[in-house]
Structures are given as C-alpha cells and as structure tokens.
C-alpha positions in Angstrom: 0.2 -0.1 0.0 0.7 3.6 -0.2 0.5 5.7 2.1 0.5 9.0 1.6 2.4 11.7 3.7 3.5 15.3 4.0 6.9 13.5 2.1 5.7 13.0 -0.9 3.9 17.0 -0.8 5.6 19.2 -3.1 2.9 21.9 -1.9 1.6 22.6 -5.8 -2.5 21.7 -5.2 -3.0 20.3 -9.1 0.4 17.6 -8.9 -0.2 17.3 -5.3 -4.2 16.2 -6.2 -3.3 14.3 -9.2 -0.5 11.8 -7.2 -3.3 11.5 -4.2 -5.7 9.9 -7.2 -2.8 7.7 -8.6 -2.1 7.0 -4.8 -5.8 6.1 -4.5 -5.6 4.6 -8.2 -2.4 2.0 -6.8 -4.7 1.2 -2.9 -7.9 0.0 -4.7 -6.3 -2.4 -6.9 -4.3 -4.1 -4.2 -7.6 -4.0 -2.6 -8.3 -5.9 -5.0 -6.6 -8.4 -5.8 -6.5 -9.1 -2.4 -10.2 -10.3 -2.3 -10.5 -13.9 -3.9 -14.7 -13.0 -5.2 -13.6 -10.5 -7.8 -13.1 -10.6 -10.8 -10.5 -10.9 -13.3 -12.4 -8.3 -15.1 -12.0 -5.8 -12.4 -8.8 -6.2 -11.8 -7.7 -5.0 -16.0 -10.8 -2.3 -15.3 -8.7 -1.6 -12.9 -5.1 -1.5 -14.6 -6.6 -0.3 -17.4 -7.5 3.3 -15.2 -4.3 3.2 -13.9 -2.0 3.2 -16.9 -4.4 5.9 -18.7 -4.4 8.4 -15.1 -1.2 8.0 -15.2 0.2 9.0 -18.8 -2.8 12.1 -17.8 -1.5 13.1 -15.0 2.6 12.6 -17.1 1.4 15.3 -19.4 0.2 17.4 -17.2 3.0 17.7 -15.6 4.7 18.2 -18.8 2.1 20.9 -19.6 3.2 22.7 -16.0 6.7 22.4 -16.7 6.0 23.8 -20.0 3.9 26.9 -18.5 7.0 28.1 -16.1 9.6 27.5 -18.7 11.5 25.1 -16.4 14.8 24.5 -17.3 15.4 22.0 -20.2 17.4 20.2 -18.5 15.6 18.8 -16.0 12.3 18.8 -18.1 14.5 16.8 -20.9 15.3 14.4 -17.4 11.6 14.2 -16.2 10.4 14.2 -19.8 12.2 11.0 -20.1 11.1 9.3 -16.7 8.3 9.7 -17.8 8.8 7.9 -21.5 11.0 5.3 -19.3 8.3 4.9 -16.8 6.0 3.7 -20.2 8.0 2.0 -21.2 8.9 -0.5 -18.8 5.1 -0.3 -17.9 3.8 -1.5 -21.5 7.2 -4.8 -20.9 5.8 -5.6 -17.7 2.1 -6.0 -18.8 3.5 -7.9 -22.2 6.6 -10.2 -20.4 3.7 -11.2 -18.0 0.9 -11.6 -20.8 3.5 -13.9 -21.9 5.1 -16.0 -18.8 2.1 -15.6 -16.5 -1.1 -16.3 -17.2 -2.5 -14.9 -13.8 -3.5 -12.3 -14.5 -3.2 -11.5 -10.6 1.1 -12.1 -10.9 0.4 -9.1 -13.2 -1.5 -7.2 -11.3 1.0 -7.6 -8.0 3.6 -6.5 -10.7 2.6 -3.5 -11.7 1.4 -2.4 -8.6 5.2 -3.6 -7.0 6.8 -1.1 -10.0 4.6 1.0 -10.6 4.6 1.5 -6.2 8.3 1.9 -5.7 8.7 3.9 -9.4 5.8 6.6 -7.5 8.3 6.5 -4.3 11.3 6.8 -6.2 10.1 9.8 -8.7 7.7 12.1 -6.4 10.2 12.2 -3.9 13.1 13.5 -6.0 12.1 13.9 -9.4 9.2 16.1 -9.1 10.0 17.3 -6.2 12.9 19.5 -8.3 10.7 20.4 -10.7 7.9 21.7 -7.7 11.4 23.4 -6.1 12.2 24.9 -9.4 8.5 26.1 -9.4 8.3 27.6 -6.5 11.3 29.5 -7.2 10.6 30.6 -10.3 7.3 31.9 -8.8 9.4 34.2 -6.7 11.0 36.2 -8.8 13.8 34.1 -10.2 14.7 32.9 -14.0 14.7 28.5 -15.1 18.7 28.8 -14.9 18.5 29.8 -12.0 16.2 28.5 -9.9 18.3 25.2 -11.4 20.9 25.2 -10.4 19.3 26.6 -6.7 16.8 23.3 -6.4 19.5 20.8 -8.0 21.6 21.9 -5.3 18.8 20.7 -2.6 19.7 17.7 0.0 17.6 15.3 1.2 16.9 14.3 4.5 17.6 10.9 5.5 14.6 9.8 5.7 13.9 11.0 2.4 16.8 9.5 1.0 16.5 6.4 2.7 12.8 6.2 0.9 14.0 6.2 -2.4 17.7 4.1 -2.4 14.9 1.1 -0.6 13.2 2.2 -3.8 16.1 2.4 -6.4 17.1 -0.9 -5.2 13.6 -3.2 -5.3 12.9 -1.6 -9.3 16.3 -3.4 -9.7 15.2 -6.6 -8.3 11.9 -6.4 -9.7 14.4 -6.3 -13.5 16.9 -8.2 -12.7 13.7 -10.7 -12.0 12.4 -9.7 -15.3 15.4 -9.9 -16.6 15.5 -13.7 -16.0 11.7 -14.2 -17.0 12.9 -13.1 -20.0 16.5 -15.4 -20.5 13.9 -18.5 -19.3 11.5 -18.1 -22.6 14.4 -17.4 -24.6 16.6 -20.9 -23.3 12.9 -22.7 -23.9 12.4 -21.2 -27.1 15.7 -22.6 -28.0 17.3 -19.8 -27.7 21.2 -19.0 -25.8 20.0 -15.9 -23.9 22.1 -14.0 -26.1 
C-alpha cells in the first residue's frame, strides 16, 4: 500500500491532487488483488484505469513545466523518466502476458513496480520540479531556479525511502531479465 504523507507533497495543488489520486488507484488495485471474489475483468479494468491516469498525469506535469518554462536540463530528464516509466510499464504487461498468464500475478508485479517507481520519482524528480516552480514564482529565472534546486539536500528519511525504492526496482528488473532469459532458453535460444 502507498501511504500518503507530507514527504510526498510538492505544494503544487494539481500535482499533489493527482499524486494522491494515483496513490488511491494503486491502493484500490492492491485491495482488489487481495479480495478472493473479485473478477479478472475488475482487476484488468483497474489496471487500465491506472495506466490511463498515469499517462494523463505525466502529460499534466509536462504542461506545467512548459508553462513555467522550467530549465531544459530538468525537463529533458523529467520527460525521459516519464517515457521510461511508460516503456517499462508496457514491457511488464507484455512479459507478464506471455510468461505469467495469471492476471493476479500481473497485477501484483505492476503494483510493486508502480509503487517503487512513484516513491522514487515523486520524492526526487517531482519535488525538484516543484522547487523550481516555486522559485520561478518568486521571481527567479528558469536557469537560476534550476541551479538552486539541483543543490537541494534531501533529509535522511527521504534518501532512505528513495534508495529502498531504487533497490526494489532493481530487484524487479533483475527478475524480469531472468524470466526473459528463461523464456529465450525454452524457445531454443542461447540467451545472447
């Protein structure tokens, strides 16, 4: 379960509202998975809604960065993270569809991935974006706001949460690679 706390707040209303909605969607999917009487159609519908809402949220963040003319050094990296997430999300769907036919297994993998990715991204990249927007609103230029934000120091708890998320994302990626290698070997390939 994703638990909202002040650590995740960016102090930008639209971003915080959408993040809270994402957390709620992930938590509803988690709850659906744990219920024995929920149908596969309901789980699949929850996954589709979560995927759609995530893409909408990314679009909204990117429009916000354009609106405030956030420095391109940040927007390039931030947009790349969004694209990478969508790519990984699609690959997880593809891999789990071909390797793990159980929808519940697919949903669990997606929830894990989304939970850890959101934790890392919101605490890090999104908060740096928010710091720049706040600085621009106070009169700084985009480059100056970027320079000030890039030197931001995170508290120990936030660093720990971000490192835990990265570690778990790495473990999940390793597991997906192992599944792919197994599938390639089953198909008669040598894995290289």
